[in-house]
C-alpha positions in Angstrom: -22.1 3.2 84.3 -21.6 3.5 80.8 -23.5 1.5 78.1 -21.7 -1.5 76.6 -21.2 -1.1 73.1 -23.1 -3.1 70.2 -20.2 -3.9 68.0 -20.6 -4.0 64.1 -17.5 -6.3 63.7 -16.1 -6.3 60.2 -13.2 -8.8 59.3 -11.2 -8.3 56.7 -8.8 -4.8 56.0 -9.0 -4.9 52.5 -11.3 -3.5 50.1 -14.3 -5.4 50.9 -13.9 -4.8 54.6 -12.8 -1.1 54.5 -15.5 -0.4 52.1 -18.2 -1.8 54.6 -16.6 -0.1 57.5 -16.6 3.0 56.3 -20.2 2.8 54.5 -21.4 2.0 57.9 -19.7 4.8 59.9 -21.0 7.4 57.1 -24.4 6.2 56.7 -25.7 3.7 58.9 -24.6 4.8 62.7 -25.6 8.4 62.1 -29.1 7.3 61.2 -29.6 5.1 64.7 -31.8 6.3 67.4 -29.1 4.9 69.8 -26.0 5.6 67.8 -23.8 6.6 71.1 -24.2 2.7 71.8 -22.7 1.3 68.2 -19.1 0.8 67.2 -17.3 -0.4 64.2 -14.6 -2.8 64.9 -12.5 -3.6 62.3 -10.3 -6.7 62.6 -7.3 -7.4 60.1 -3.9 -9.2 60.6 -2.2 -6.1 58.5 -2.2 -2.5 59.7 -1.8 -1.6 56.2 -3.8 -2.4 53.4 -2.5 -2.7 49.7 -3.8 -2.1 46.2 -3.7 -5.9 45.4 -4.4 -5.7 41.8 -1.3 -3.8 41.4 0.7 -6.6 42.7 2.2 -7.9 39.5 3.9 -4.2 38.7 4.6 -3.4 42.1 6.5 -6.6 42.8 9.4 -5.9 40.7 10.6 -2.2 41.4 9.4 0.4 44.2 9.4 2.9 41.5 6.6 1.3 39.2 3.7 2.1 41.2 3.6 5.2 43.6 4.4 3.6 47.4 1.8 6.0 49.1 -0.7 5.0 46.5 -0.2 1.3 46.9 0.6 0.8 50.8 -2.3 2.5 53.1 -2.1 3.0 56.3 -5.1 1.5 57.8 -5.5 4.0 61.3 -5.0 6.9 59.0 -7.8 5.8 56.8 -10.4 6.1 59.8 -8.9 9.0 61.6 -11.9 11.0 60.7 -14.1 9.3 62.9 -15.1 9.6 66.6 -13.1 6.9 68.3 -16.2 5.8 70.4 -17.7 5.0 66.8 -14.7 2.9 65.7 -11.9 0.9 66.7 -9.2 -1.2 65.0 -8.0 -4.7 66.1 -4.8 -5.7 64.9 -5.1 -10.1 64.6 -6.5 -12.5 63.0 -10.0 -14.0 63.4 -9.5 -17.6 64.6 -12.9 -18.7 65.5 -16.5 -17.3 65.5 -19.9 -18.6 67.9 -22.6 -18.3 66.3 -24.6 -19.3 69.2 -22.7 -16.9 71.9 -22.2 -14.5 69.1 -18.6 -13.7 69.5 -15.4 -13.6 67.7 -11.8 -14.8 68.9 -9.3 -13.2 67.6 -5.7 -13.8 68.1 -3.8 -10.6 68.5 -0.3 -9.6 66.9 1.1 -8.9 70.3 0.5 -12.9 71.5 -2.4 -12.1 73.1 -6.2 -13.4 72.5 -9.1 -11.2 72.6 -12.8 -12.1 72.6 -15.1 -9.5 71.0 -18.7 -9.7 71.4 -21.0 -8.7 68.0 -24.1 -7.4 67.4 -23.3 -7.7 63.7 -21.0 -9.3 61.8 -19.4 -8.8 58.5 -17.4 -11.5 57.0 -14.7 -9.9 54.6 -11.5 -12.1 55.0 -10.6 -12.3 51.5 -8.5 -15.2 49.9 -5.1 -16.4 50.0 -2.9 -17.4 47.1 0.1 -19.8 46.9 2.2 -17.5 45.6 2.9 -14.8 48.5 4.0 -12.1 45.6 0.4 -11.3 44.6 -1.3 -10.5 47.8 -1.3 -9.6 51.5 -0.8 -12.8 53.2 0.1 -11.5 56.5 1.2 -7.8 56.7 3.3 -5.5 54.4 6.7 -6.2 55.8 6.3 -10.3 54.8 5.0 -8.9 51.6 8.3 -6.6 51.3 10.7 -9.8 51.9 9.2 -11.8 49.5 9.4 -9.0 46.8 13.0 -8.5 47.8 13.7 -12.1 47.5 12.4 -11.9 44.1 14.0 -8.7 43.2 17.4 -10.2 43.9 16.8 -12.9 42.0 15.8 -11.3 38.9 19.1 -10.1 37.6 20.7 -13.9 37.5 17.1 -15.4 36.0 17.6 -17.2 32.9 13.7 -18.7 33.0 10.5 -18.0 34.4 7.4 -20.6 34.8 4.2 -19.1 35.5 1.1 -21.5 36.4 -2.1 -20.2 35.4 -3.5 -18.3 32.8 -6.2 -15.9 34.2 -5.8 -12.3 34.8 -2.9 -12.6 37.5 -1.0 -15.1 35.5 -1.3 -13.0 32.3 -0.5 -9.6 34.3 2.4 -11.0 35.8 4.1 -12.8 32.8 3.5 -9.4 31.1 4.8 -7.1 33.4 7.9 -9.5 34.4 9.0 -10.0 30.4 8.5 -6.6 29.6 10.7 -5.5 32.5 13.4 -7.8 31.4 13.3 -8.2 27.8 11.9 -5.1 26.2 9.5 -5.4 23.5 9.6 -6.5 20.1 9.6 -3.7 17.3 6.6 -2.1 15.7 6.6 -4.6 12.8 7.4 -7.8 14.5 4.8 -10.2 16.0 7.0 -11.9 18.7 10.3 -11.1 20.3 12.8 -13.4 19.0 15.7 -14.9 21.3 14.5 -13.0 24.8 17.1 -12.6 27.0 14.6 -14.4 29.8 12.0 -16.6 28.4 8.7 -16.6 30.5 6.1 -19.5 29.9 2.6 -19.4 30.9 1.0 -22.5 31.5 -2.7 -23.1 31.6 -5.0 -26.2 31.8 -7.7 -24.2 29.9 -8.0 -24.0 26.1 -7.1 -20.4 26.3 -5.5 -17.9 28.5 -8.4 -15.4 30.0 -11.1 -17.8 29.5 -13.6 -15.4 31.0 -13.2 -13.5 27.9 -13.9 -14.2 24.1 -11.4 -15.6 21.7 -10.4 -13.2 19.9 -9.0 -11.2 23.3 -7.8 -14.0 24.3 -5.5 -14.5 21.1 -5.0 -10.7 21.1 -3.6 -11.3 24.5 -1.4 -14.1 23.4 -0.1 -12.0 20.7 1.0 -8.9 23.6 2.4 -11.6 25.5 4.7 -13.2 22.5 6.0 -9.7 21.5 7.7 -9.4 25.1 9.0 -12.9 25.1 6.0 -15.0 26.7 5.3 -18.2 25.7 1.8 -20.0 26.4 1.1 -23.5 26.6 -2.5 -24.5 26.7 -4.6 -27.5 27.4 -1.7 -28.5 30.2 -1.4 -28.9 34.0 1.2 -28.3 36.1 1.6 -32.1 37.5 4.5 -31.6 40.0 7.0 -28.9 41.0 10.6 -29.7 42.5 11.5 -28.7 45.1 7.5 -28.9 46.2 7.6 -25.5 48.0 8.9 -23.7 45.3 7.2 -20.2 44.5 5.8 -20.2 48.0 6.6 -18.2 50.8 9.4 -20.3 51.9 10.9 -20.4 48.4 9.8 -17.7 46.4 12.6 -17.4 43.8 13.9 -21.2 44.2 14.9 -23.1 40.8 13.0 -25.8 40.1 11.7 -28.3 37.7 8.3 -28.0 36.6 6.5 -31.3 35.4 3.6 -31.1 33.3 0.6 -33.5 32.4 1.8 -33.9 28.9 5.2 -35.4 30.2 7.2 -32.2 29.4 9.7 -30.9 32.0 10.2 -27.1 32.4 13.4 -25.6 34.2 12.5 -22.3 36.0 14.8 -20.0 37.5 11.8 -18.6 39.2 8.4 -20.4 39.5 5.4 -18.3 40.5 2.0 -20.5 41.0 -0.8 -17.8 39.8 -3.7 -20.5 39.8 -6.6 -20.3 42.1 -7.2 -18.9 45.4 -8.4 -20.1 49.0 -10.9 -18.4 50.7 -9.8 -17.3 54.4 -12.7 -19.0 56.1 -11.0 -22.0 57.8 -12.3 -20.2 61.0 -16.1 -20.6 60.3 -18.1 -23.7 60.9 -18.2 -26.0 57.9 -22.3 -25.5 58.0 -21.8 -21.9 57.0 -19.5 -22.8 53.8 -20.0 -23.3 50.1 -18.7 -26.2 48.3 -15.9 -24.0 47.2 -14.9 -22.8 50.7 -16.7 -19.6 50.4 -19.1 -18.7 53.1 -22.5 -19.5 51.9 -24.4 -15.6 51.2 -27.4 -14.9 50.5 -27.0 -13.5 46.8 -29.5 -10.5 46.9 -29.7 -9.5 50.7 -25.7 -10.6 51.5 -26.6 -11.7 54.5 -25.5 -15.2 55.9 -28.5 -16.6 56.4 -27.6 -19.9 58.5 -25.5 -17.7 60.8 -28.2 -16.4 62.5 -29.3 -12.4 62.6 -27.0 -9.5 61.4 -24.3 -11.6 59.7 -23.1 -10.6 56.3 -20.6 -11.7 53.7 -18.7 -9.7 50.7 -15.8 -10.1 48.7 -13.4 -13.2 48.1 -14.5 -15.1 51.0 -18.2 -14.6 50.5 -20.7 -16.8 47.4 -22.1 -13.3 47.1 -20.9 -13.3 43.4 -17.8 -13.2 41.3 -14.6 -11.9 43.1 -13.7 -8.4 41.4 -13.3 -4.9 42.6 -16.6 -3.5 40.5 -19.0 -6.4 42.2 -17.9 -5.5 45.5 -18.3 -1.7 44.8 -21.9 -2.3 43.4 -22.7 -4.6 46.5 -21.5 -2.2 49.3 -24.6 0.3 49.3 -27.2 -2.8 49.6 -25.0 -4.4 52.1 -24.8 -1.0 54.2 -28.8 -0.3 53.8 -29.9 -3.9 54.9 -27.4 -3.6 58.0 -29.3 -0.7 58.9 -32.4 -2.0 58.1 -31.4 -4.8 60.5 -29.9 -2.3 63.1 -33.3 -0.3 63.2 -35.3 -3.3 63.7 -33.2 -4.7 66.7 -33.1 -0.7 68.1 -37.1 -1.4 68.4 -38.0 0.3 65.0 -41.3 -1.4 63.4 -41.0 -3.0 60.0 -43.3 -0.3 58.5 -41.0 2.2 59.5 -37.9 0.8 58.0 -38.9 -0.4 54.5 -37.9 -3.2 52.6 -34.7 -5.1 52.1 -32.5 -3.6 49.3 -31.4 -6.5 46.7 -28.2 -6.8 45.0 -28.3 -8.3 41.4 -25.1 -9.1 40.0 -24.2 -8.1 36.4 -23.1 -11.4 34.7 -21.7 -10.2 31.6 -17.8 -10.0 31.4 -16.0 -6.9 32.6 -12.1 -7.8 32.8 -9.4 -5.3 32.4 -6.1 -7.2 31.7 -3.1 -5.0 31.0 0.0 -6.6 29.5 3.2 -4.3 30.2 3.1 -1.1 30.4 1.5 0.2 27.6 -1.0 -2.7 26.2 -3.7 -4.8 27.5 -7.2 -6.4 26.6 -10.5 -6.0 28.3 -13.8 -6.3 28.2 -16.7 -4.1 30.1 -20.3 -5.5 30.4 -19.6 -8.1 27.5 -18.0 -5.5 25.1 -14.6 -5.5 24.1 -12.6 -2.4 25.0 -9.3 -1.3 22.7 -5.9 -1.8 24.3 -5.5 2.1 24.7 -8.7 2.3 27.0 -7.7 -0.7 29.3 -4.4 1.1 29.4 -6.2 4.5 30.5 -8.3 2.7 33.1 -6.3 0.2 34.7 -3.1 -0.4 32.9 -1.3 3.1 34.0 -1.0 2.3 37.5 -3.5 -0.7 38.4 -6.1 1.4 39.8 -3.6 2.4 42.6 -4.7 6.2 42.3 -8.4 5.4 42.1 -8.9 3.4 44.9 -7.5 6.0 47.1 -10.9 7.2 47.5 -11.8 3.7 48.6 -9.5 3.8 51.3 -10.1 7.1 52.6 -13.7 6.4 52.5 -15.0 9.3 50.4 -16.1 6.9 47.3 -19.1 6.4 50.0 -19.8 10.2 50.8 
């Protein structure tokens, strides 16, 4: 009789989940005395991962970012591992029972599967209101929404973007430069742009995590491609109410601001905030912002029982960012290995202490503005525009992240 698998279930097929799965397959399972009984089960509603940072540029046209580096086949990324150690489940987690230690999955074929877990990694990410800037369902749905945007762009006379964070600024810069071009070398702004783009932010500056100098430089770069920024102002309402969402991605709308002003938009893009994908979890496990409450040192979800962990945008482990996840994955993997060794019967004295993650809270943020400019900070230090372009602006990390998707980053 075959021994039942001890499933290490990873929920989420984006940066955090795929990185965790590769790390466990490379560095955890091979170190277990009963490795033949352990299997990584990666659960995702999409069989394709995307280079999500690149959405602001990729949404405009297919030739702006290499498609084979933007859309990643998850099955191909894991074909290097023995089938007894890896399984992909195409579906969405709809419930977790922490007493019986199982996950309920709504499969894409309409069936439901319940999977017991020996260990669980919650890496389900977050969703945005706009379907243009993340993978809300699968790649086909994303492409459909991009097609709607692209169809509307030639006739657009005005675009309004709500949100002055990195995504809002990047979307504004990419769209405006694509539609309007850029002001001349000695001009500080683009006069009479073909398609005026307006960014509305409730903060006193765009890119509120950066210094005021960087924010001012970003606003200057935006002005040169035809973008106007309205600060200290909230979007109070949008008519129709579903404008900019998956049911009306390129619908003409009226945007009402809390200062009494109204803006007419042929295209409205809500680029503010994101909602953690944690509705399938017990509220007792969630922090006040909806993320799963995660021990910021060990990356364990302590309230969920043994061998449950959190990483990425769905987790309170730290600020959501690619570099934070990259730094945390080896700690997550080391603590998973420690816990699995203990569960296999090895004594504390042989498995060593927990590894601990300490977030570097200095500002590290790179924001391309169009295809040649950008502002950025690394570990609290301001970077020249040319460096921002070289690191991120060329292709929004699509080339760099290939090693993440295929697991070579964790060799």
